[in-house]
Structures are given as structure tokens and as C-alpha cells.
DOLO-340063 format. One record per residue (C-alpha): x negated, y negated, z. Coordinates in pm, whole numbers, plus 50000, padded with zeros to 5 digits. Layout:
REM DOLO-340063
XYZ/...
END
This chain:
REM DOLO-340063
499995000950003/498894964049916/498564936850178/499664903850054/498104869650151/499924843250308/502484828550056/501904792649929/505024769049902/505644735349775/507594708249950/510764723249863/509624757750006/509384773249668/506434786849506/504184760049326/503774776248987/502614760648670/505284737248538/505344755948193/506194787548360/509194772948605/511944784848369/512184814048139/511594805047771/514344826747607/513374813847248/510044827647304/511324859847326/513064857446992/509694866246835/509444901746781/505544903946768/505434886247122/508454906147271/506424937747159/503154925847314/505194916447629/507014950047666/503884970747603/501714949647850/504554947848143/505384983748095/501564994848145/501204970048434/504194983248613/503005018548562/499565009648709/501365003249052/504285029249017/501725058348979/500295051349358/504055062249432/503905093049194/506545080048926/506285056048622/508785041548363/508935047247971/511625021947867/511414987148082/514844977148021/516555012548091/514265024548377/515004995848594/518864995648539/519645016548861/517564994949068/515685022349219/512165020349042/512534981149060/512634984049450/509635011249464/507754988049244/508194958849472/507264979649786/504264992049635/502824956749512/503784939249825/503124965950082/506484959850260/509774978650304/512824969550142/516374975550249/517485012150204/518755017149832/522235030449737/521865064849597/525245063549396/525605065849017/528185038748993/527625005148854/528434987349196/525685008249352/523104998949066/524054960349118/523684963149488/520174978249446/519034951849192/520444926049411/518214938049684/515164934449477/516084900549360/516954889249713/513364901349813/511794883049523/513614850649601/512784858049974/508944851849862/509704817549758/510344826649386/513114806949188/514984829448945/516674809148667/519634828548498/518484860648593/521374881148741/521844916848859/524334924448606/521924915848326/519504937048442/521794967648502/523254960248136/519674965848003/519314930647885/515584931647755/515154894247775/516084890748110/514324923648236/511124910248080/511544876848235/511984891648570/508874913648537/506894881248428/508074865648745/506984893448964/503604894048794/503014858148841/504034860449217/502194892649304/499324894149048/498484857248967/499684833149221/496934845549467/493954840149255/491884812849362/488564797849248/487074767449355/490304748949493/492184760649174/494834787549180/497024810048966/496794801348585/494084775948632/492234795348878/492344827348658/491214805748345/488464790348565/487244824948683/487104837448316/485034807548229/482554810748509/482174848148429/481744845448051/479664810248044/476394829647963/477644848147676/477294834447317/480294831647090/482454832747390/484514800747484/487484805947691/489944776747677/493394794747698/495164829247726/495884834847367/493634827047070/490474826047273/490634863447333/491434874846966/487974884546890/487614904447192/484314894047314/486014877847602/487174910547743/483654926447668/481834897247815/484074901948148/483114941748170/479484934048099/479214908848358/480234930748616/479274966948489/476464958848237/475864996648202/479165003448024/478674981347730/475894972447499/476994937147453/474044926747220/475204950046946/478804933246937/479944910946642/482294881346635/483454893146292/484614927146398/487434919746662/489164954046623/485944972946743/485584945747017/488874949847165/489074988447137/485674991847317/486844967547580/490294984947641/488995019047631/485965012147881/488494994748092/490795023748106/488105051348125/485805034248390/487645005948571/491175022248597/492934995548395/495655009948193/495645001947818/498294973347811/497894961647440/496534976747131/493944958846917/496384956346635/498694937446858/496224908646909/494594906946588/497914908646391/499184879046558/498154844446472/498624835346834/498834863847089/501224862247372/499844842147643/501944860947927/500584893247768/496964882347793/497304865848118/498634899648281/495914918848102/493274897048223/494494894848593/494054932448609/490394928248545/490184901348780/491594922549050/489614953248947/486294936248997/487404918049296/488394952949459/485084968749329/482884943249521/484964947249847/484554986449806/480814982549736/480444962650048/482484986650264/480485016450102/477104997750183/478274995050553/479095030750570/475815041750393/473915020850675/475715036550958/475465071050808/471735066850746/471015055051095/472945085951228/471235110451006/467745094151096/468825099551461/469655135951402/466295142351222/464625127451524/466625149151752/465475179751558/462035169051525/461805164351907/463225198951955/460705215051745/457555197251859/458895202952245/459365242052174/455815240952019/454135223652290/455895244952558/455005276052362/451395266452351/451415260352735/453165292852801/450295311452628/447455290352758/448215293853114/447865331853144/444595327152998/443525301653245/444895321753535/442875352153410/440355358153691/438735390453591/435135384553646/432435397453427/429505418053506/426615398053336/425625361153322/425875362752948/429445373552950/430315345353195/428325318853011/430455328152707/433625324952895/432345289352982/431715280552644/435105291452539/436345266652804/434325240252665/435725247052315/439125246952461/438575212152640/436845198452338/438835212652060/442215225752157/443565204652419/442945170152292/445285174152010/448005186752244/447355157452475/448235136552151/451245155352085/452455150852436/452085115452422/453595113152068/456565134152201/457145108352473/456975080052227/459535096651981/461875104452289/461735068352423/462305055352037/464895078551984/466825066752320/466235031452219/467895035751884/470645053052034/471385027352274/471215000852003/473745017351790/475955024452104/475425062652081/475135083652393/471775091052524/469885121652360/469795150452603/467455177752492/468085214452524/467675230052860/464085232852962/462975208252710/463445174852893/460515150752918/460265159553280/460165196253213/457255192752960/455385172753232/455975200053482/454765226453254/451735202853158/450985198053532/450975238053570/448415237753287/446175211953444/446545228353763/445365262453621/442885246553416/440935231553712/441275263453917/439685281253594/436785258553582/436045260253964/436435298053946/433905299353629/431415277753828/431665302154134/431325331353919/428105319053757/426745309154108/427775345454235/426285364653946/423225344053971/422695352554333/423665387354266/420815389653993/418455376854243/419545399754522/419265430554290/415835422654173/414805417554532/416525450554633/414855468054352/411325454754455/411595462354807/413015497054744/410285504654501/407575495154753/409395512755023/409865545754821/406175542654701/405155540855079/407405569655169/406235592754889/404515623755053/405235611755399/407655639755470/405255666655356/402545651755571/404815652855880/405835685755813/402195700255801/400935724956071/397225717756034/396865709856401/397395746456485/394045758456364/392275725756404/389255720056632/389375696456932/387915668956735/390355675156466/393435675456704/392285643856847/391915627956513/395385642056405/396835629056724/395275593956661/396465596556292/399855602056389/399735569656642/398525550856350/401425562856138/403965555756405/402555517556410/402815519456032/406445532856039/407565507556285/405995479756073/408275493755795/411285491755984/411935457055895/411655463455522/414425490755546/416605467455753/416075441655488/417085466655214/420135477955375/421105440155451/420655431955084/422865460354970/425475451655211/425435417555072/425605429154713/428545449554812/430375418654983/429875397454651/431295426454438/427945435654232/429155457253945/426335482353998/427085486154363/427475524654347/423905528754248/422695504154489/424445522754765/423165556754674/419795542954635/419955526354978/421745556555126/418835578855013/416305554955160/418135553755497/418495592155493/414745595655428/414095568155702/416275588355949/414265620555832/410975601955873/411725593756221/413025626256335/409875644256168/407645617056340/409205622856679/408785662856630/405075659856497/404255635556811/405555661557042/403585689556897/400435669456908/401085657957241/401365693657348/398175700557209/396405670857319/395505687357650/393305709657442/391535681057273/389215658857448/387505637357206/388825615656923/386725589456709/387735557856848/386205540656552/388615557256322/391425549356542/390415513256587/390055510556203/393575525956146/395065502756400/393755471956249/393775483055878/397385492055888/398925459155977/396505441355776/397395463255474/401195457455565/400395420355573/398805422355240/401735439755088/403965415455221/401825386955074/401835402854750/405655409554765/406335373654848/403945360654602/405645380454335/409075372854473/411305353154235/412835321454370/416055298954288/416175261654377/418475236154260/416675203354398/413435186654424/413445191654798/413825227254766/410985231854530/409035208454769/409885230555069/408595262554880/405335241454788/404755233055142/405315269755256/402935281854992/400365256455088/400675269355463/400205304855351/397135294955145/395815279455468/395875312355643/393685329955395/390415323355566/391715336655887/392925367755691/389515372555523/387975372055862/390245401355977/389435417255647/385725415455709/386055428156072/388015457855945/385355463755690/382735461355971/384345488456166/384445513455859/380695501555810/379925510656178/381745545956139/379545552455848/376375541856033/377435565056325/378045595856103/374795588455933/372995581656248/374415614156475/375125635256162/378825639556256/380345667956062/383125646155908/384955652555605/384265617155495/387735602855532/389625585955809/391565612756001/394085583356138/395045565355834/394895569755456/393805532955409/390225529955288/387915501855231/388385504154850/392065498754880/391795467155124/389455452054899/391695459854584/394615446854769/392635416854893/391615408854534/395275413454420/396275385954658/393655361454557/394675368254200/398315362554271/397845330054459/397005307054139/399985325453957/402135313554241/400645279754226/401515277653847/405115290753882/405665263454153/404295235853909/406575247053640/409545247053865/408575213954000/408625201353641/412015216853567/413515200753890/412085164253771/413715168453458/417125179453633/416885150253841/416375129353512/419645145853387/421425136253710/420485100853696/421115097653318/424665110453351/425015089953696/424005057153521/426625059853261/429425075853459/428905046553715/429855022053414/432555040853254/434545048953558/435125013453670/435515004653308/438605025853264/440055014353610/439594978753503/441244983953183/444175002853341/444564974653583/444594948653280/447094966953061/449424967653380/449154929653432/449864923453058/452884944153079/453874927153405/453084889753330/454844889552988/452674859652889/453624846752530/456094865252295/456624901552271/454744899751927/451724882552102/451644908452398/451844937152105/448924920251920/446924917052263/447744954052341/446684965152004/443454947052035/442914964452370/444054997252202/441354991551937/438784981052206/439455012652406/439255035852105/435885017752006/434475029852365/435115066852289/431555071552164/430445065752485/432755091352653/431265114952384/427675104852469/428705113752851/430195145852740/426945154752582/424965146752878/427415166453089/426995196652871/423035193752910/423525194253293/425755222053282/423355242453052/420595234453302/423015248553569/423135217153777/425935219754002/425965187554207/424855151454160/424315128254454/423825097254254/427475092654164/430955099954266/432245104453938/432465139453760/433115145953408/436555157353514/437445124353660/436115106453344/438245129253128/441405124053345/441025087853353/440315084552974/443355104852897/445305085053133/444325053452988/445025062352637/448305072852738/448985043752950/448225019652639/450265040452404/453255040752630/453005002752701/452824994852321/455875016652282/457804998552569/457144964252406/458224976352049/461364991352191/461874955852352/461474940252033/464044965551865/466374954952147/465624916552120/466204918351734/469134942051733/471074923052003/470074887351939/467984881452273/466114850352260/462504847452408/463734825952693/466294852452793/463594880652782/461394858952993/464384852253254/465094889853230/461274898253295/461184874453597/464244886653759/462784922753697/459274913653860/461124895954143/462764927954259/460084951654166/458704946654502/456144976254480/454644962954139/455034996454008/456744987453669/459984997553747/462814992654006/464115019954238/467855023254305/467695001054628/465804972854441/468154974154142/471264971354355/469684941154539/469204926954208/472944933354099/474284918354406/472134888854375/473714878754048/477124882154152/478204919554132/480674933554400/479524969554397/481004999354550/479355033754553/481275046754229/480585015854050/476915015654112/476775051554048/478325043553691/475885016953633/472995037453742/474015066353486/473955039753210/470305025853302/469035058053400/470455084253185/467645108853276/468445106653648/464995099153749/466015075154010/464185045453863/465135014653636/462755007253366/462604972353211/463864985152870/467044999953073/467414965553250/467424948852919/469834970152771/472354968253061/472084927953063/472554926452694/475564950652689/477284929452950/477754904752656/478794928252391/482374925252238/483554943051930/482104978851891/480444991351573/483085018951582/485844992651479/483704977651201/483355012751038/487095019751067/487754985650897/485424996850621/486925030250558/490305010850531/488744991550238/487925023450057/491435039450047/494785026749996/495874997750229/497515008750561/496685045250535/495325060350834/493565086150612/491175090050330/490915115650032/487875133249954/487795118249591/487735082949736/484855090849935/483105104849635/483835077749430/482435050249664/479485067249864/476505084249730/476915123949696/475045132949995/476685107850248/480175116150096/479445155150148/478365144650480/481595126450588/483745152850404/482075180450608/482315164850948/485815144350893/488775163651081/491955169550855/494475140850890/497705153251089/499705123851093/503375124050961/502445102650656/499445125050547/499005141850217/497285174750130/493405172750177/493845139950385/490855133050609/490955116650955/488505086450934/489365071651259/488145099151475/485155103751278/484195068851321/484495067251696/482455099951703/479545082151529/479295060551848/479695086952120/483365076652176/484465111252098/483145145851980/481795146951613/
END
């Protein structure tokens, strides 16, 4: 149905028409050519409207006689309901219906001259054509207005304006100016240049021009063919009313197309925003799923605490962990930051388009991702500590295992043959002197055995420590230790048994060579001392600081200071042996040539003494090399500390400066963005120093340096601070960008933003960048809100849709600007859909959507619009009202 504009009246209450159309010129209809043109034009014009009601006329004077189609025509073109028609077939019923139609026309301020219902019912062609012309004037031409002219003059001026740029076109009237057809073609080309190749038209070929214009208008512009080219060309002066009627159809067609295009553009813009938001939601869901899946796969790897048996394997694990920190984690940090930025941008766009806040799938909220990330970093920290502890443990184990093997080897070498010696019964056939010698030898052995007791206890203690530290080869260590202990117990038992036997025989023995005994007593501990010295000089050592290596060097120097006294003892022992040899030689003692009390001989003492002297300079060299290594380690510590002590405070300073920029709001938002982006550039340019520090840290770890007294900063502190700095600057820039979007979308001035920021900063008492619920409630009360608990809960649900218990500055701006909002965007979209379809229809048809909208967006609407269920619906009708409200969250889409 069509809506008509406000009627225009003259001083007498009648329509101010052109003077030449006030009365119907009956003489003019006497020209058969003009009457033919009018009949054809008026019939086509009436059918262009009646087809909207599903009917048409074939004979203009016959089909209007009963008044029914005449009333229907007036209802269609006026958009109003007439009185209920009479359905009878009698003349009086027909006259009544025609009178109702004529009364309706008169009621619109139209003066009907000599046109009565009886003439229309009788089929008077002249009166019927006159009546139709009056209707055309009132409903098709009267409301045309161009530059303060209306009706015929307005239509003529519109034609002149549109055809002015075209050669050979000079529109001065509505008869002979249109005979060559170029005027019609120019109107079409001006509005739809793709439909006609105007350059190929010729003024001397009016038939082609007119047929081209009429055919294109009927096919592409929905303007029915109201005249034939022959009707115009074959007449000296075409009928003015027919031409005006035809041209008015072009005016209304192009005027309606412009409105439809505007409405379609509005709908396309709304749909494009909605489609973009849906794509952002899908992208968020996928990125969140991928990030959570990566975290889910990574945490079990970081929580795996299954130790390796060798240093090489643990070093490989440490290298894998470095690759994870350098190569795998940084892209995920960027993905997490980008995910938060995309989420905030999407929420801002939804708020700006009055859509409800986006709620991700369960378990994919930003808080869920932050929790999962926290679990990842917790596992990561524990994993690194475990790796370092394991490396220390394996280093300690290797040292202990080597020490165990050395001591066990020395002890096993010492015990070799001891059991056989203790089990011998040589005392049974020995002479008295031999018995005495055996007894003294056994006493010397007991001294030697006691001296080895400490070594056996050390071996057992080392084995126990290896077990406590979960040494991978503990079974073999335990077996060897058990064998040594069992053998030691057996030696003790055998020693005790042999001692008792010798004591029983001692009463039978009287003499013993005291010198051999003295030699054995002094040589045994000295020999044990030399063996201990050789063991110590060959013992491996592990130090981690300059102080430790200096302590070892001091102890070594103290040991070297004892060598002169030891040499005196050696010489004294050798003197005893020399004295024995002298006595044997002097008194011709019948001796076997060996000391019966000990297996130690001067050659062995001298050999071991020479070995000790040989090992001393080797130990000196080893300590010098270790001292150099520790000096290099100290240099690495200082090198790392010098950089870390600069980078750490620099990161903290930048964090504080970014916070001040966001809080103080100096200058416009664009100035703040420029300032922050320059900060971001400076920060990114600082990355090579972080990488250099990473390289120094790697050198420290490769050197197995575990502490650094020169700085309180660890590489982990620097990494975390750097990541937080990058995240903070990116998040702050995103917040300012969202504020720009809000300001531009809602028309907020810079002064208003400054006022909002000043108010926000005033109530942000903790200077944390956001207000908690109590601060926000105090702010609302200060600006005049009378808040109950329910009302405050409702407002908090708007400004804090994620229920985090805080109000950001972006949420505060959205709330303050929303308080001044009036008409909703959903109302504007409903009004746009009304333009696309017939006026006053509460529905729209799929063909109308496909005609006005791009194919993809037309299909989008058709797929999501619910069928129209109103009483005035037609098959295939769609409900655009519920669809429009759903676009902005006022109902379900």
C-alpha cells in the first residue's frame, strides 16, 4: 500500500492544479488519435497499480462500470480504506459504488467538473477518461516537487534537469519534445547508464529510440508499456496527458529506486557488521581452543619428574627446556595477548552496535585461559627447579660414585690375601724366634687393620649416601659394599682367632726381634699416611666459587708444609731397617731376609714416597686450572649481573611510565596512542639487550653456575618482567583504541572524555586502573543515582559482563554514554526494511530481498528470518521485525 504526502490546498480548500487542467476539455477527446493514446496510457497506468491487488482491467470504460475495481484502484494508490462496496448487480448498486469512489476523490480536495456516477456506470468513455486523468493528476503528479515548483511544472523541471547534459534533447513541453524518443532514453541513461548505449542513438530514428526506451523500462524498471512508438511518431502533436502520465511513472520509478538503494545500503552495513562480529567470535573460539589444547599437551611434559641416570641425558632435558622457552613459548605468549586484544575489540564492537556481550563457550573465557596459563607457568617453574636440582644431584652422585670406586679399589687391594694369611698355621712348626716374630707380625697387622677401619666406614657412608640420592647403579654399589663389609667382618674374626692362637703359643716363645717390630709399628702408619696422601692428591674435587678453590689451595699448601716432617719419619723408618740389616750382618742372624712383622719394605716406602712427591706438582697444576675456571665463572657472574641490574629497573620504570600515561590522559586519545606506540617501538628496540642477556645466561648455565651474589635478578625475573611489559603496552594501546572507537561511534567529545577520566581517576582510590564495586557505587551516588541493590546489580551486569567484580574505564565510558542514547539501531533497521517492501506491510518477500540486497546478504536474511504469522501474511512472507530486533540482542536470532 502507498502512503500519500500531506495534501496541498488553495485558498478555497481545493487542490491548486494548473489552470489548463481545471476542467475536462471534452472537445480534445474528439480527436480519435488522442483518445486512443489516452485509453492505452490510462489503462496501462491503472493496471500498474491494480496488479498489486492481483487484478487488472481490459476495457477502461467497461471494467469500471460497477465501481468495484475503481474503489480498489483508489485504495491501492492512496493506501486508505474506502467504504464497504455493494456486491449487487443492479444499477443502483453500481451507482452507489461509483459515488463512493467519486466522494473519496472529492474528499481529497479534487473538483470534479461534470463527471457523475451515472455517466461512469453507463460506460461513457469521455467521462471515464476524464475521471482517470483527474486521479492521475491527484495521486501521481500533484506531489511531484522540484525546486519549489510542483505538479506539471515540477515534473517538467525534473525532466529538464535530468536531460540537460544530453545532446539533441530539449524538453520544453509534454508533447512534441518527446516525439524523437531521446528524452525517454536520456532519463533512463541518466539513472541506469548500463541499460542503454546512448551514444549509438540517432535523432532521425525515433521509432528505434522510442521502442528501446519503452522495452527497457518495461523489462528493467517495472514500468508497463503505456504507448506504442507508432502512436507518438504517427501524431503531429502527441497527447500531453498520455505523455505526462508515462513520464510520471519514470519519475516515481527512479525516486523509489533511490530510496530502496539507501535502505539496502543501510541493511548491508548492519549485516556486514553482524557477519564480521560472528567471524570474530569463530576466530576467538578457534584460537582459544588451540591455545588451551597446547597448554593441555605441554603441562604433562613439564610435570614429568622421571629422573635420568646420566648427566648427558639430563643436559639434553635442559636443552629441550631451553628450546621450549626460546622457540615454543614466545609465539604462544603472543597468541594469548592477541586473544585478549581480539576479545576486548569484539566486546567493544558489540557494545557499539548495542549487541549483547560475547560469551565464549564453557571453559574458554579469558579468565579460564589465564588460569590455564597460570598452571602452565607454575609447572614450568617447578620443572626448571627440578632440572637444576637433578643436575646437582647427578653431579654429586658421579663424584660420590668415583670416590666409592677409588676407596673400594684401594681397600680390596689391601685385603687381598689377608684371609689366607690369617688362616695359615705356620706357628705350629715355628721356632721360638719365629713364634715371637709371628706374634709381633700379627700385632702389627692388628694396627694396620685398625688403621683401615676408618676407610671401611667411609666406604659404607658413601654407599649409604648413594642410596639416599637414588643412584641408578645402587645395586652394584650395595653388593660391592656388602662384600667389603662381610670380608671386613671375616678379617676381624680371623684376626681375633689368630691372636688367641699366638697368645697361647707365646708362653713357649721368648725372643722376638724388637727392631722388626719397631719397623713394622712405625712403617705401617707411615705407609697408611702415604696411601691416604696419594688418595687425597688423586681425589677429584668440585667447587663453585673462588672461595672454595682458595680453601682447597690453602689446605694443599698446609699439606705440603708437613712434607719435611714426613721425610724425617721416612728416614727414621729406613734407619730402623738399616739397623736391622746391620745387626743381621754383625751377628749372623739366621733370617729369611724379610720382616716377620710386616710386608712393608724400604723399597715400597721409597716408591710410595716418590709417588707422593710426583703427585704434589700435579695437584698444584689442577688447583691452578680450577682457580682459572672459577675466575672465568666470576667474570660471567659479573657480566650477567651488570646487564641484569640495568635491564630490571628499566623494565620496572617503563611499566610505571605506561601506567602514568594511561591514568593521566594528557592530550587527545590520538596523542596518547602516538605516545604509547612510540613507547612500544622503544621497548621492541630494547629486545636485543634481552637477547644478549639470554646469551650470557646460557653461558652461565653451560658453566654450571647456580648462584650469583652480584645481583638479585634472575633470568626468570627478567623474562617475566619483559613478557608483562609487552603485554601491558599492547593491552594499554588496545584500551585507548577501543576508547577511540567508542568516542567516534557515540560522538563523545575530548572534553567529555577528560571529564570521564577525571571522575574515574578520582574514585579509583587504589590507582589500579579500575574501580571495584564499592568505588563505582560511590561514583554513581555522587552524580545523582538513587541506587537500590537490584538497580546496582543491574548496572554492574552492564559494565562488568564478565562478572570480574571491577569496572574498567572502557566500561565506565560505555555506561555514561549509553545514558544519553535515544532511538535504537533496531528501529532504524525496521524502517529500512519497510522501504524495501510494499508500504504498511509487516512482512517482506524473498524476491524483494533478492532484488534489493547483494546475493550473499539476501540469502543470509532469508535463512534467518522467521516465517511471518500475521493475519495479513501471504505465502513465503518473512518476519523482518523480529529479525531486526534479534540483530541487536533484543530477541533470539
